[in-house]
Biopython code that builds the backbone (N, CA, C, O; Angstrom):
import numpy as np
from Bio.PDB.StructureBuilder import StructureBuilder

atoms = [
    (1, "MET", "N", (3.171, -9.487, -7.615)),
    (1, "MET", "CA", (4.062, -8.412, -7.220)),
    (1, "MET", "C", (5.492, -8.830, -7.558)),
    (1, "MET", "O", (6.027, -9.794, -7.010)),
    (2, "THR", "N", (6.072, -8.093, -8.451)),
    (2, "THR", "CA", (7.438, -8.389, -8.863)),
    (2, "THR", "C", (8.437, -7.552, -8.060)),
    (2, "THR", "O", (8.052, -6.627, -7.345)),
    (3, "ALA", "N", (9.688, -7.881, -8.183)),
    (3, "ALA", "CA", (10.736, -7.117, -7.509)),
    (3, "ALA", "C", (10.741, -5.674, -8.002)),
    (3, "ALA", "O", (11.033, -4.754, -7.238)),
    (4, "ALA", "N", (10.418, -5.475, -9.281)),
    (4, "ALA", "CA", (10.377, -4.117, -9.836)),
    (4, "ALA", "C", (9.294, -3.274, -9.162)),
    (4, "ALA", "O", (9.491, -2.080, -8.934)),
    (5, "VAL", "N", (8.158, -3.885, -8.844)),
    (5, "VAL", "CA", (7.074, -3.164, -8.162)),
    (5, "VAL", "C", (7.545, -2.711, -6.786)),
    (5, "VAL", "O", (7.333, -1.560, -6.404)),
    (6, "PHE", "N", (8.177, -3.600, -6.051)),
    (6, "PHE", "CA", (8.679, -3.246, -4.716)),
    (6, "PHE", "C", (9.706, -2.117, -4.803)),
    (6, "PHE", "O", (9.671, -1.179, -4.006)),
    (7, "LYS", "N", (10.607, -2.208, -5.759)),
    (7, "LYS", "CA", (11.651, -1.186, -5.903)),
    (7, "LYS", "C", (11.043, 0.161, -6.287)),
    (7, "LYS", "O", (11.409, 1.191, -5.721)),
    (8, "THR", "N", (10.128, 0.157, -7.234)),
    (8, "THR", "CA", (9.517, 1.402, -7.709)),
    (8, "THR", "C", (8.689, 2.081, -6.624)),
    (8, "THR", "O", (8.593, 3.308, -6.591)),
    (9, "SER", "N", (8.099, 1.295, -5.747)),
    (9, "SER", "CA", (7.240, 1.868, -4.704)),
    (9, "SER", "C", (8.039, 2.548, -3.597)),
    (9, "SER", "O", (7.458, 3.195, -2.726)),
    (10, "ALA", "N", (9.332, 2.412, -3.621)),
    (10, "ALA", "CA", (10.208, 3.004, -2.601)),
    (10, "ALA", "C", (9.799, 2.561, -1.194)),
    (10, "ALA", "O", (9.876, 3.340, -0.244)),
    (11, "GLY", "N", (9.366, 1.305, -1.070)),
    (11, "GLY", "CA", (9.010, 0.752, 0.230)),
    (11, "GLY", "C", (7.559, 0.917, 0.629)),
    (11, "GLY", "O", (7.143, 0.383, 1.657)),
    (12, "ALA", "N", (6.774, 1.645, -0.162)),
    (12, "ALA", "CA", (5.372, 1.909, 0.206)),
    (12, "ALA", "C", (4.543, 0.631, 0.280)),
    (12, "ALA", "O", (3.605, 0.560, 1.074)),
    (13, "VAL", "N", (4.864, -0.374, -0.520)),
    (13, "VAL", "CA", (4.058, -1.602, -0.509)),
    (13, "VAL", "C", (4.154, -2.344, 0.824)),
    (13, "VAL", "O", (3.357, -3.246, 1.083)),
    (14, "GLN", "N", (5.096, -1.987, 1.653)),
    (14, "GLN", "CA", (5.180, -2.605, 2.975)),
    (14, "GLN", "C", (4.159, -2.007, 3.942)),
    (14, "GLN", "O", (3.869, -2.603, 4.980)),
    (15, "TYR", "N", (3.613, -0.834, 3.610)),
    (15, "TYR", "CA", (2.703, -0.129, 4.511)),
    (15, "TYR", "C", (1.292, 0.045, 3.957)),
    (15, "TYR", "O", (0.369, 0.351, 4.712)),
    (16, "VAL", "N", (1.112, -0.144, 2.660)),
    (16, "VAL", "CA", (-0.174, 0.060, 1.998)),
    (16, "VAL", "C", (-0.701, -1.290, 1.523)),
    (16, "VAL", "O", (0.052, -2.100, 0.982)),
    (17, "LYS", "N", (-1.992, -1.531, 1.725)),
    (17, "LYS", "CA", (-2.579, -2.775, 1.243)),
    (17, "LYS", "C", (-2.680, -2.729, -0.273)),
    (17, "LYS", "O", (-3.199, -1.767, -0.839)),
    (18, "VAL", "N", (-2.185, -3.766, -0.926)),
    (18, "VAL", "CA", (-2.171, -3.853, -2.379)),
    (18, "VAL", "C", (-2.824, -5.163, -2.784)),
    (18, "VAL", "O", (-2.582, -6.198, -2.163)),
    (19, "ALA", "N", (-3.653, -5.123, -3.826)),
    (19, "ALA", "CA", (-4.312, -6.329, -4.317)),
    (19, "ALA", "C", (-4.200, -6.384, -5.833)),
    (19, "ALA", "O", (-4.341, -5.364, -6.507)),
    (20, "ALA", "N", (-3.952, -7.552, -6.361)),
    (20, "ALA", "CA", (-3.946, -7.755, -7.809)),
    (20, "ALA", "C", (-5.339, -8.234, -8.211)),
    (20, "ALA", "O", (-5.862, -9.184, -7.628)),
    (21, "VAL", "N", (-5.937, -7.585, -9.198)),
    (21, "VAL", "CA", (-7.285, -7.940, -9.645)),
    (21, "VAL", "C", (-7.291, -8.106, -11.155)),
    (21, "VAL", "O", (-6.404, -7.611, -11.851)),
    (22, "THR", "N", (-8.303, -8.808, -11.654)),
    (22, "THR", "CA", (-8.409, -9.044, -13.091)),
    (22, "THR", "C", (-9.023, -7.853, -13.817)),
    (22, "THR", "O", (-8.545, -7.459, -14.881)),
    (23, "ASN", "N", (-10.088, -7.274, -13.243)),
    (23, "ASN", "CA", (-10.787, -6.164, -13.884)),
    (23, "ASN", "C", (-10.900, -5.026, -12.875)),
    (23, "ASN", "O", (-11.696, -5.100, -11.939)),
    (24, "LEU", "N", (-10.117, -3.986, -13.061)),
    (24, "LEU", "CA", (-10.049, -2.893, -12.093)),
    (24, "LEU", "C", (-11.357, -2.111, -12.003)),
    (24, "LEU", "O", (-11.768, -1.733, -10.906)),
    (25, "VAL", "N", (-12.012, -1.864, -13.121)),
    (25, "VAL", "CA", (-13.269, -1.110, -13.112)),
    (25, "VAL", "C", (-14.330, -1.876, -12.328)),
    (25, "VAL", "O", (-15.040, -1.289, -11.512)),
    (26, "ARG", "N", (-14.443, -3.162, -12.565)),
    (26, "ARG", "CA", (-15.420, -3.987, -11.845)),
    (26, "ARG", "C", (-15.097, -4.034, -10.353)),
    (26, "ARG", "O", (-16.003, -3.997, -9.520)),
    (27, "THR", "N", (-13.827, -4.113, -10.017)),
    (27, "THR", "CA", (-13.415, -4.134, -8.610)),
    (27, "THR", "C", (-13.768, -2.825, -7.919)),
    (27, "THR", "O", (-14.241, -2.833, -6.782)),
    (28, "VAL", "N", (-13.544, -1.700, -8.593)),
    (28, "VAL", "CA", (-13.905, -0.391, -8.030)),
    (28, "VAL", "C", (-15.412, -0.344, -7.780)),
    (28, "VAL", "O", (-15.850, 0.116, -6.726)),
    (29, "GLU", "N", (-16.205, -0.815, -8.740)),
    (29, "GLU", "CA", (-17.663, -0.828, -8.567)),
    (29, "GLU", "C", (-18.071, -1.654, -7.346)),
    (29, "GLU", "O", (-18.919, -1.226, -6.563)),
    (30, "GLU", "N", (-17.476, -2.825, -7.184)),
    (30, "GLU", "CA", (-17.804, -3.704, -6.053)),
    (30, "GLU", "C", (-17.403, -3.072, -4.726)),
    (30, "GLU", "O", (-18.154, -3.146, -3.753)),
    (31, "LEU", "N", (-16.239, -2.459, -4.677)),
    (31, "LEU", "CA", (-15.781, -1.835, -3.436)),
    (31, "LEU", "C", (-16.599, -0.592, -3.089)),
    (31, "LEU", "O", (-16.809, -0.301, -1.912)),
    (32, "LYS", "N", (-17.060, 0.142, -4.100)),
    (32, "LYS", "CA", (-17.915, 1.298, -3.844)),
    (32, "LYS", "C", (-19.235, 0.858, -3.205)),
    (32, "LYS", "O", (-19.776, 1.570, -2.358)),
    (33, "GLN", "N", (-19.754, -0.299, -3.598)),
    (33, "GLN", "CA", (-20.977, -0.835, -2.996)),
    (33, "GLN", "C", (-20.767, -1.182, -1.523)),
    (33, "GLN", "O", (-21.726, -1.243, -0.753)),
    (34, "LYS", "N", (-19.521, -1.405, -1.138)),
    (34, "LYS", "CA", (-19.192, -1.737, 0.253)),
    (34, "LYS", "C", (-18.806, -0.494, 1.057)),
    (34, "LYS", "O", (-18.375, -0.608, 2.205)),
    (35, "GLY", "N", (-18.961, 0.701, 0.455)),
    (35, "GLY", "CA", (-18.739, 1.934, 1.188)),
    (35, "GLY", "C", (-17.374, 2.576, 1.030)),
    (35, "GLY", "O", (-17.046, 3.505, 1.767)),
    (36, "ILE", "N", (-16.576, 2.106, 0.094)),
    (36, "ILE", "CA", (-15.255, 2.699, -0.124)),
    (36, "ILE", "C", (-15.367, 3.766, -1.216)),
    (36, "ILE", "O", (-15.931, 3.516, -2.281)),
    (37, "TRP", "N", (-14.828, 4.950, -0.944)),
    (37, "TRP", "CA", (-14.791, 6.025, -1.921)),
    (37, "TRP", "C", (-13.460, 5.967, -2.651)),
    (37, "TRP", "O", (-12.467, 5.486, -2.106)),
    (38, "PHE", "N", (-13.442, 6.463, -3.894)),
    (38, "PHE", "CA", (-12.217, 6.420, -4.682)),
    (38, "PHE", "C", (-11.806, 7.810, -5.147)),
    (38, "PHE", "O", (-12.587, 8.542, -5.754)),
    (39, "ALA", "N", (-10.560, 8.151, -4.846)),
    (39, "ALA", "CA", (-9.961, 9.394, -5.320)),
    (39, "ALA", "C", (-9.058, 9.040, -6.497)),
    (39, "ALA", "O", (-8.356, 8.029, -6.480)),
    (40, "LEU", "N", (-9.092, 9.882, -7.506)),
    (40, "LEU", "CA", (-8.291, 9.664, -8.706)),
    (40, "LEU", "C", (-7.266, 10.778, -8.827)),
    (40, "LEU", "O", (-7.623, 11.956, -8.807)),
    (41, "ALA", "N", (-6.006, 10.418, -8.952)),
    (41, "ALA", "CA", (-4.952, 11.409, -9.156)),
    (41, "ALA", "C", (-5.010, 11.851, -10.614)),
    (41, "ALA", "O", (-4.683, 11.088, -11.523)),
    (42, "ASP", "N", (-5.438, 13.117, -10.825)),
    (42, "ASP", "CA", (-5.608, 13.627, -12.182)),
    (42, "ASP", "C", (-5.279, 15.112, -12.194)),
    (42, "ASP", "O", (-5.729, 15.854, -11.321)),
    (43, "MET", "N", (-4.505, 15.547, -13.165)),
    (43, "MET", "CA", (-4.086, 16.953, -13.229)),
    (43, "MET", "C", (-5.272, 17.901, -13.407)),
    (43, "MET", "O", (-5.182, 19.072, -13.037)),
    (44, "GLY", "N", (-6.376, 17.413, -13.965)),
    (44, "GLY", "CA", (-7.520, 18.272, -14.213)),
    (44, "GLY", "C", (-8.546, 18.258, -13.100)),
    (44, "GLY", "O", (-9.608, 18.865, -13.238)),
    (45, "GLY", "N", (-8.255, 17.580, -11.999)),
    (45, "GLY", "CA", (-9.227, 17.424, -10.923)),
    (45, "GLY", "C", (-9.097, 18.465, -9.837)),
    (45, "GLY", "O", (-8.357, 19.441, -9.961)),
    (46, "GLN", "N", (-9.833, 18.231, -8.770)),
    (46, "GLN", "CA", (-9.820, 19.096, -7.598)),
    (46, "GLN", "C", (-8.476, 18.977, -6.876)),
    (46, "GLN", "O", (-7.843, 17.921, -6.905)),
    (47, "SER", "N", (-8.054, 20.042, -6.240)),
    (47, "SER", "CA", (-6.794, 20.033, -5.502)),
    (47, "SER", "C", (-6.854, 19.031, -4.353)),
    (47, "SER", "O", (-7.881, 18.910, -3.686)),
    (48, "LEU", "N", (-5.781, 18.331, -4.128)),
    (48, "LEU", "CA", (-5.660, 17.390, -3.025)),
    (48, "LEU", "C", (-5.957, 18.067, -1.692)),
    (48, "LEU", "O", (-6.540, 17.455, -0.797)),
    (49, "TYR", "N", (-5.562, 19.312, -1.565)),
    (49, "TYR", "CA", (-5.709, 20.032, -0.309)),
    (49, "TYR", "C", (-7.142, 20.510, -0.066)),
    (49, "TYR", "O", (-7.489, 20.885, 1.054)),
    (50, "GLU", "N", (-7.964, 20.498, -1.101)),
    (50, "GLU", "CA", (-9.365, 20.900, -0.969)),
    (50, "GLU", "C", (-10.295, 19.699, -0.838)),
    (50, "GLU", "O", (-11.467, 19.863, -0.498)),
    (51, "ALA", "N", (-9.800, 18.513, -1.099)),
    (51, "ALA", "CA", (-10.628, 17.307, -1.113)),
    (51, "ALA", "C", (-10.850, 16.766, 0.300)),
    (51, "ALA", "O", (-9.978, 16.874, 1.163)),
    (52, "ASP", "N", (-12.025, 16.186, 0.523)),
    (52, "ASP", "CA", (-12.346, 15.525, 1.789)),
    (52, "ASP", "C", (-11.923, 14.066, 1.658)),
    (52, "ASP", "O", (-12.603, 13.279, 1.000)),
    (53, "LEU", "N", (-10.825, 13.710, 2.269)),
    (53, "LEU", "CA", (-10.270, 12.365, 2.123)),
    (53, "LEU", "C", (-10.440, 11.529, 3.385)),
    (53, "LEU", "O", (-9.636, 10.639, 3.659)),
    (54, "LYS", "N", (-11.489, 11.818, 4.152)),
    (54, "LYS", "CA", (-11.746, 11.062, 5.377)),
    (54, "LYS", "C", (-12.544, 9.806, 5.061)),
    (54, "LYS", "O", (-13.290, 9.765, 4.083)),
    (55, "GLY", "N", (-12.385, 8.792, 5.885)),
    (55, "GLY", "CA", (-13.137, 7.556, 5.720)),
    (55, "GLY", "C", (-12.421, 6.559, 4.840)),
    (55, "GLY", "O", (-11.287, 6.790, 4.421)),
    (56, "PRO", "N", (-13.088, 5.436, 4.556)),
    (56, "PRO", "CA", (-12.476, 4.402, 3.709)),
    (56, "PRO", "C", (-12.226, 4.959, 2.308)),
    (56, "PRO", "O", (-13.145, 5.465, 1.664)),
    (57, "LEU", "N", (-10.997, 4.865, 1.844)),
    (57, "LEU", "CA", (-10.631, 5.510, 0.590)),
    (57, "LEU", "C", (-9.686, 4.640, -0.221)),
    (57, "LEU", "O", (-8.701, 4.115, 0.297)),
    (58, "GLY", "N", (-10.001, 4.497, -1.491)),
    (58, "GLY", "CA", (-9.107, 3.861, -2.445)),
    (58, "GLY", "C", (-8.495, 4.946, -3.306)),
    (58, "GLY", "O", (-9.149, 5.950, -3.586)),
    (59, "LEU", "N", (-7.275, 4.770, -3.725)),
    (59, "LEU", "CA", (-6.582, 5.766, -4.542)),
    (59, "LEU", "C", (-6.263, 5.167, -5.902)),
    (59, "LEU", "O", (-5.642, 4.109, -5.997)),
    (60, "ILE", "N", (-6.692, 5.855, -6.951)),
    (60, "ILE", "CA", (-6.425, 5.411, -8.317)),
    (60, "ILE", "C", (-5.360, 6.322, -8.904)),
    (60, "ILE", "O", (-5.526, 7.541, -8.955)),
    (61, "ILE", "N", (-4.270, 5.719, -9.346)),
    (61, "ILE", "CA", (-3.186, 6.470, -9.982)),
    (61, "ILE", "C", (-2.937, 5.832, -11.339)),
    (61, "ILE", "O", (-2.640, 4.640, -11.420)),
    (62, "GLY", "N", (-3.055, 6.609, -12.393)),
    (62, "GLY", "CA", (-2.863, 6.094, -13.742)),
    (62, "GLY", "C", (-1.402, 6.036, -14.131)),
    (62, "GLY", "O", (-0.512, 6.304, -13.324)),
    (63, "SER", "N", (-1.174, 5.680, -15.382)),
    (63, "SER", "CA", (0.199, 5.603, -15.886)),
    (63, "SER", "C", (0.758, 7.012, -16.087)),
    (63, "SER", "O", (0.006, 7.985, -16.124)),
    (64, "GLU", "N", (2.054, 7.111, -16.212)),
    (64, "GLU", "CA", (2.704, 8.418, -16.331)),
    (64, "GLU", "C", (2.303, 9.158, -17.599)),
    (64, "GLU", "O", (2.117, 10.374, -17.565)),
    (65, "GLU", "N", (2.167, 8.459, -18.704)),
    (65, "GLU", "CA", (1.896, 9.124, -19.974)),
    (65, "GLU", "C", (0.414, 9.327, -20.248)),
    (65, "GLU", "O", (0.006, 10.407, -20.674)),
    (66, "LYS", "N", (-0.398, 8.300, -20.009)),
    (66, "LYS", "CA", (-1.809, 8.360, -20.386)),
    (66, "LYS", "C", (-2.749, 8.615, -19.218)),
    (66, "LYS", "O", (-3.913, 8.949, -19.437)),
    (67, "GLY", "N", (-2.286, 8.469, -18.002)),
    (67, "GLY", "CA", (-3.165, 8.624, -16.843)),
    (67, "GLY", "C", (-4.087, 7.418, -16.703)),
    (67, "GLY", "O", (-3.788, 6.342, -17.220)),
    (68, "ALA", "N", (-5.202, 7.598, -16.009)),
    (68, "ALA", "CA", (-6.170, 6.516, -15.817)),
    (68, "ALA", "C", (-7.102, 6.447, -17.023)),
    (68, "ALA", "O", (-7.264, 7.420, -17.760)),
    (69, "SER", "N", (-7.707, 5.286, -17.205)),
    (69, "SER", "CA", (-8.629, 5.106, -18.322)),
    (69, "SER", "C", (-9.892, 5.946, -18.132)),
    (69, "SER", "O", (-10.199, 6.378, -17.021)),
    (70, "ARG", "N", (-10.607, 6.169, -19.207)),
    (70, "ARG", "CA", (-11.857, 6.928, -19.156)),
    (70, "ARG", "C", (-12.840, 6.287, -18.194)),
    (70, "ARG", "O", (-13.493, 6.993, -17.426)),
    (71, "LEU", "N", (-12.963, 4.963, -18.216)),
    (71, "LEU", "CA", (-13.905, 4.273, -17.346)),
    (71, "LEU", "C", (-13.540, 4.465, -15.866)),
    (71, "LEU", "O", (-14.425, 4.673, -15.036)),
    (72, "LEU", "N", (-12.266, 4.397, -15.538)),
    (72, "LEU", "CA", (-11.848, 4.609, -14.156)),
    (72, "LEU", "C", (-12.090, 6.049, -13.721)),
    (72, "LEU", "O", (-12.493, 6.293, -12.583)),
    (73, "ARG", "N", (-11.849, 7.009, -14.620)),
    (73, "ARG", "CA", (-12.128, 8.410, -14.286)),
    (73, "ARG", "C", (-13.614, 8.616, -14.002)),
    (73, "ARG", "O", (-13.973, 9.397, -13.121)),
    (74, "GLU", "N", (-14.475, 7.923, -14.740)),
    (74, "GLU", "CA", (-15.919, 8.035, -14.530)),
    (74, "GLU", "C", (-16.345, 7.403, -13.212)),
    (74, "GLU", "O", (-17.303, 7.870, -12.596)),
    (75, "LYS", "N", (-15.664, 6.361, -12.764)),
    (75, "LYS", "CA", (-16.032, 5.660, -11.528)),
    (75, "LYS", "C", (-15.523, 6.362, -10.282)),
    (75, "LYS", "O", (-16.067, 6.160, -9.196)),
    (76, "ALA", "N", (-14.493, 7.181, -10.418)),
    (76, "ALA", "CA", (-13.919, 7.859, -9.242)),
    (76, "ALA", "C", (-14.901, 8.863, -8.666)),
    (76, "ALA", "O", (-15.710, 9.452, -9.382)),
    (77, "ASP", "N", (-14.811, 9.045, -7.340)),
    (77, "ASP", "CA", (-15.673, 10.000, -6.660)),
    (77, "ASP", "C", (-15.078, 11.383, -6.699)),
    (77, "ASP", "O", (-15.670, 12.325, -6.172)),
]
sb = StructureBuilder()
sb.init_structure("model")
sb.init_model(0)
sb.init_chain("A")
sb.init_seg("    ")
for serial, (resi, resn, name, xyz) in enumerate(atoms, 1):
    if name == "N":
        sb.init_residue(resn, " ", resi, " ")
    sb.init_atom(name, np.array(xyz, "f"), 0.0, 1.0, " ", f" {name:<3s}", serial, name[0])
structure = sb.get_structure()
């Protein structure tokens, strides 16, 4: 976690659990086996207001220009 990450998050990293991992797709697969569901922020997806976001939830947010990778989009619930 660099100073730029803290600044860009506007303080959110103080309240949200953040982990650095080597392979994000593999980590999502492992966490899903432990009962965590994953929501993906995507312009082509279901509305946030219509989604059931109760329970253990991980949030995947892609880059500004390209979004999340194809593999991550496939792994999201």
